[in-house]
C-alpha positions in Angstrom: 23.9 2.8 70.8 26.7 5.3 70.1 24.4 8.2 69.1 25.3 11.7 69.9 22.8 13.3 72.2 22.5 16.6 70.2 22.4 14.7 66.9 19.5 12.7 68.2 17.5 15.7 69.1 18.2 17.4 65.8 17.0 14.3 64.0 13.8 14.2 66.2 13.2 17.9 65.4 13.5 17.2 61.7 10.9 14.5 61.9 8.4 16.9 63.4 9.4 19.9 61.3 10.6 18.7 57.8 12.3 21.2 55.6 11.3 22.4 52.2 13.6 19.8 50.6 12.1 16.9 52.5 8.6 18.1 51.7 9.5 18.4 48.0 11.0 14.9 47.9 7.9 13.5 49.5 5.7 15.2 46.9 7.9 13.9 44.1 7.8 10.4 45.5 4.0 10.5 45.6 3.9 11.6 42.0 6.2 8.7 40.9 4.1 6.2 42.9 0.9 7.5 41.3 2.3 7.0 37.8 3.8 3.6 38.7 0.5 2.4 40.2 -1.3 3.2 36.9 1.5 1.9 34.6 3.3 -0.8 36.6 4.8 -2.4 33.5 7.3 0.4 33.0 10.6 1.4 34.6 12.0 4.6 36.0 13.0 6.2 32.7 9.6 5.8 31.2 8.0 7.0 34.4 10.1 10.1 34.2 9.3 10.8 30.6 5.5 10.3 31.3 5.6 12.8 34.2 7.3 15.4 32.0 4.9 14.9 29.1 1.8 14.9 31.2 2.6 17.3 34.1 5.5 19.3 32.7 7.6 18.4 35.7 11.3 17.8 34.8 13.4 15.4 36.8 16.6 13.6 36.0 16.5 9.9 35.4 18.9 9.3 38.3 16.6 11.2 40.7 13.6 9.2 39.7 15.7 6.0 40.0 16.6 6.9 43.5 13.0 7.5 44.4 12.0 4.2 42.9 14.8 2.4 44.9 13.8 4.1 48.1 10.1 3.1 47.7 10.9 -0.4 46.3 9.3 0.4 42.9 10.1 -2.0 40.1 8.7 -2.7 36.7 6.4 -5.7 36.6 7.0 -6.3 32.9 9.3 -9.0 31.5 10.7 -8.5 28.0 12.2 -11.1 25.9 14.6 -10.7 23.0 14.2 -12.8 19.8 17.2 -15.0 18.9 18.1 -15.2 15.3 17.3 -18.6 13.8 20.1 -20.6 12.3 18.4 -21.3 9.0 17.5 -18.6 6.5 14.7 -18.7 3.9 14.6 -16.0 1.2 11.3 -17.1 -0.2 10.0 -13.5 -0.4 11.9 -10.3 -1.0 12.6 -8.1 2.0 12.9 -4.5 0.8 13.6 -3.0 4.2 16.4 -5.1 5.7 18.5 -2.8 7.9 17.0 0.4 6.7 14.8 1.0 9.7 17.0 3.8 11.1 17.0 5.7 7.9 13.3 6.6 7.6 12.5 10.3 7.2 8.8 10.8 6.8 5.4 9.4 7.8 4.1 6.3 6.0 7.5 5.6 4.3 7.4 2.1 5.8 4.2 0.6 7.3 4.6 -2.7 9.2 1.8 -5.1 10.3 1.4 -8.2 12.4 -1.3 -10.0 14.3 -1.2 -10.9 18.0 -3.8 -13.0 19.9 -4.9 -13.1 23.6 -7.7 -14.4 25.8 -10.1 -12.4 27.9 -12.5 -14.4 30.0 -11.9 -17.5 27.9 -12.7 -15.6 24.7 -10.0 -15.5 22.1 -9.3 -12.2 20.4 -6.9 -11.5 17.4 -5.6 -8.0 17.2 -4.1 -6.9 13.9 -2.0 -3.7 14.1 -0.5 -1.5 11.5 2.4 0.8 12.6 4.1 3.7 10.9 7.7 2.5 11.3 9.0 6.1 11.4 6.7 7.6 14.1 5.7 4.3 15.8 2.0 5.5 15.4 -0.7 2.9 15.2 -2.2 3.9 11.8 -4.7 1.0 11.5 -6.1 -1.9 13.5 -8.7 -4.7 13.4 -10.0 -6.9 16.2 -11.3 -10.4 15.5 -13.2 -12.6 17.9 -12.4 -16.1 16.7 -9.3 -17.9 15.7 -8.2 -17.3 12.1 -10.5 -14.3 11.7 -9.3 -12.7 8.4 -11.5 -9.6 8.7 -9.2 -7.9 11.3 -6.4 -7.7 8.7 -8.7 -6.0 6.1 -10.3 -3.6 8.7 -6.8 -2.4 9.6 -5.6 -2.1 6.0 -8.7 -0.1 5.0 -7.8 2.5 7.7 -4.3 2.7 6.4 -5.4 3.2 2.8 -7.7 6.0 3.9 -4.7 7.8 5.6 -2.3 7.4 2.7 -4.7 9.0 0.2 -3.4 12.3 1.5 0.1 11.4 0.1 -0.6 9.8 -3.3 2.8 10.6 -4.8 4.9 9.1 -2.0 6.1 5.5 -2.4 5.0 3.4 0.6 6.5 0.1 1.6 4.1 -2.3 3.4 6.2 -4.8 5.3 4.6 -8.0 6.8 5.4 -11.6 7.5 4.6 -14.4 5.0 1.2 -15.2 6.7 -1.6 -16.6 4.5 -3.6 -13.4 4.6 -0.7 -11.1 3.9 0.3 -13.2 0.9 -3.2 -13.8 -0.5 -4.4 -12.4 -3.8 -7.5 -10.9 -2.2 -5.4 -8.9 0.3 -2.8 -7.6 -2.3 -5.5 -6.8 -4.9 -6.6 -4.0 -2.5 -3.2 -2.3 -3.0 -3.2 -2.1 -6.8 -4.6 1.5 -6.9 -2.1 2.8 -4.5 1.6 3.7 -4.7 2.5 0.8 -2.4 5.3 -1.8 -2.8 5.2 -5.0 -0.8 8.0 -6.3 1.4 8.1 -9.5 3.5 10.2 -10.9 6.3 12.1 -14.2 5.7 10.2 -17.3 6.8 10.7 -18.0 10.5 12.7 -14.7 11.0 10.7 -12.3 13.2 13.9 -10.2 13.6 13.2 -9.0 10.0 10.3 -7.0 11.5 11.8 -5.5 14.7 9.3 -2.7 15.0 6.4 -5.0 15.3 8.1 -7.6 17.5 9.1 -4.9 20.0 5.9 -3.0 20.1 3.6 -6.0 20.2 5.4 -7.2 23.3 5.0 -3.9 25.1 1.4 -3.5 24.0 0.2 -6.8 25.4 1.9 -6.2 28.7 0.4 -2.7 29.0 -3.1 -3.9 28.1 -3.1 -6.5 30.8 -0.9 -5.0 33.5 -1.7 -1.3 33.2 -5.1 -1.3 31.5 -6.5 -4.5 33.2 -7.8 -5.9 29.9 -8.3 -9.2 31.6 -11.2 -7.8 33.5 -12.7 -5.9 30.6 -16.5 -5.8 30.0 -16.1 -4.3 26.5 -12.8 -5.4 24.9 -13.3 -3.5 21.6 -14.0 -0.2 23.4 -11.0 -0.7 25.7 -8.8 -1.4 22.7 -9.9 1.8 21.1 -9.1 3.8 24.2 -5.7 2.2 24.4 -4.9 3.0 20.8 -5.7 6.7 21.5 -3.5 6.6 24.5 -0.7 4.8 22.6 -0.7 7.5 19.8 -1.3 10.6 21.9 -0.1 10.1 25.5 2.4 7.2 25.7 6.1 8.2 25.6 8.1 5.9 23.4 11.7 5.0 24.2 12.6 4.8 20.4 11.3 8.4 20.0 13.5 9.7 22.9 10.4 9.4 25.1 8.2 11.5 22.9 4.7 10.3 22.0 4.1 9.6 18.3 1.9 12.7 18.1 4.7 14.9 19.6 7.3 13.4 17.4 5.3 14.0 14.2 4.5 17.6 15.3 8.1 18.4 16.2 9.3 17.0 12.8 6.8 19.3 11.0 4.2 16.8 9.9 
């Protein structure tokens, strides 16, 4: 090997006596590994934001990326993008359309959808209500059999309790055209509130991009990061996750702030 003799001994000395820079890099790498081990579904930008929010340590994205490459750290999550269907169906009026980026306050638009999953051969149906502005989960319900309608109503009641604080603000509730969302019983609950209804076109999940994006992330986090598949108490673990989602989880769409941070910084 064409290795300079003095260079070899300098390298050997550094291995036994690492400098401050090497020690700091090792400490940073350990912190990145710790966050990745707990949240393996996320990439380096999210890891960096989480470290800053929780520990107050500020790195650049490129630095965390280099650490991840050095250690072979990669996100375990796989995300899929919806493709726009060829056929359109305007059966119900969509009041939001492309106005998602023009929201300016809490509860201006609330979106809802249901997602299902299995834990130990038991099916669960989780209905979530999001504030489209802050991405906060403002209501949820958990059903334990297929077609459980109660989860929709449980989440809605939580939403209605929250919006009582803003009785004069017009609120848009946007959903798909599912049988519960379009039912008379469901919509009768809204008559005493300043709420207008909006629905996605049939077979067009891209009309509700907030829900479609967040639902995908949430299921991955629940099973990859929070090990929901091994849960002994699914309802309790869902409650813990929702607290984490609203208060501790950096969101890409909020410039890696948590929903709580975003609302506070915006003066709400």
